[in-house]
C-alpha positions as CSV (number, residue, x, y, z in Angstrom):
1,M,18.2,95.7,113.1
2,S,16.3,98.9,113.0
3,K,12.6,99.4,113.9
4,R,12.0,100.6,110.3
5,T,13.4,97.3,109.0
6,V,11.2,95.2,111.4
7,I,8.1,97.1,110.4
8,A,8.9,96.8,106.6
9,G,9.5,93.0,107.2
10,A,6.2,92.6,109.0
11,V,4.3,94.5,106.3
12,W,6.1,92.4,103.6
13,V,5.0,89.1,105.2
14,V,1.4,90.3,105.6
15,L,1.1,91.5,102.1
16,S,2.8,88.5,100.7
17,V,0.3,86.2,102.5
18,L,-2.6,88.2,101.3
19,A,-1.4,88.3,97.8
20,F,-0.8,84.5,97.8
21,L,-4.4,84.1,98.9
22,L,-5.6,86.1,95.9
23,D,-3.3,84.8,93.2
24,P,-0.1,82.8,93.4
25,V,1.6,84.8,90.6
26,L,0.7,88.1,92.3
27,G,2.0,86.6,95.6
28,A,5.3,85.6,94.0
29,C,5.7,89.1,92.7
30,V,5.0,90.6,96.0
31,L,7.2,88.2,97.7
32,I,10.2,88.9,95.4
33,F,9.9,92.6,95.2
34,G,8.9,93.1,98.8
35,G,12.0,91.1,99.8
36,I,14.1,93.4,97.7
37,G,12.4,96.4,99.3
38,V,13.1,95.1,102.9
39,V,16.8,94.6,101.9
40,V,16.9,98.1,100.6
41,V,15.3,99.5,103.7
42,Q,17.9,97.6,105.9
43,L,20.8,98.9,103.8
44,A,19.5,102.4,103.9
45,S,18.9,102.4,107.7
46,N,22.6,102.8,108.5
47,W,23.6,104.8,105.4
48,D,24.5,107.9,107.3
49,S,26.6,106.1,109.9
50,H,29.5,105.5,107.6
51,P,32.3,108.0,107.4
52,D,32.4,110.4,104.6
53,F,34.9,110.5,101.8
54,E,37.4,112.9,103.6
55,A,37.5,110.7,106.7
56,R,38.1,107.5,104.7
57,E,40.9,109.3,102.8
58,L,42.5,110.7,105.9
59,D,42.5,107.2,107.4
60,R,44.1,105.7,104.2
61,A,46.7,108.5,104.2
62,R,47.6,107.6,107.8
63,R,47.9,103.9,106.9
64,R,50.1,104.8,103.9
65,K,52.3,107.0,106.1
66,V,52.8,104.2,108.5
67,K,53.6,101.7,105.8
68,W,56.0,104.2,104.1
69,E,57.9,104.8,107.4
70,Q,58.1,101.0,108.0
71,S,59.7,100.5,104.6
72,A,62.2,103.4,104.8
73,G,65.1,101.0,105.5
74,A,64.3,98.8,102.5
75,R,64.1,101.9,100.2
76,E,67.4,103.2,101.4
77,K,69.0,99.8,100.8
78,D,67.4,99.6,97.3
79,A,68.7,103.2,96.6
80,A,72.3,102.2,97.8
81,R,72.2,99.1,95.6
82,Y,71.0,101.1,92.6
83,A,73.7,103.7,93.1
84,A,76.3,101.0,93.3
85,H,74.9,99.4,90.2
86,Q,75.0,102.8,88.3
87,A,78.7,103.3,89.5
88,R,79.6,99.8,88.1
89,Q,77.9,100.6,84.8
90,A,79.6,104.0,84.5
91,A,83.0,102.3,85.3
92,K,82.3,99.6,82.7
93,A,81.2,102.1,80.1
94,Q,84.4,104.2,80.8
95,K,86.6,101.1,80.5
96,T,85.0,100.3,77.3
97,R,85.4,103.8,75.9
98,R,89.2,103.8,77.0
99,S,89.8,100.3,75.3
100,A,88.0,101.5,72.1
101,A,90.1,104.7,72.1
102,D,93.3,102.8,72.7
103,E,92.5,100.4,69.8
104,H,91.6,103.3,67.5
105,T,94.8,105.2,68.2
106,S,97.0,102.1,67.7
């Protein structure tokens, strides 16, 4: 937790207690909105430490490349199966055309 978050939390607690002493409704508002403010300060404290868009995309591209290389064998197998299927379909169509032509000429 950053120093800024600790200070914001301490200020929030002090202000919440003082507001509750003045008015419970005002204290509840300070408690709720101050808590939200402390959370925002915590989330903003490490905002710049995250990688930028280009770094994330480069990392994703590397992971996709590794995954693509790992599945190369399966893709080749699928391509071979598809080519065999297309050859069977072409042979079947040619056989159907021949039988239809033979019936037509008879």
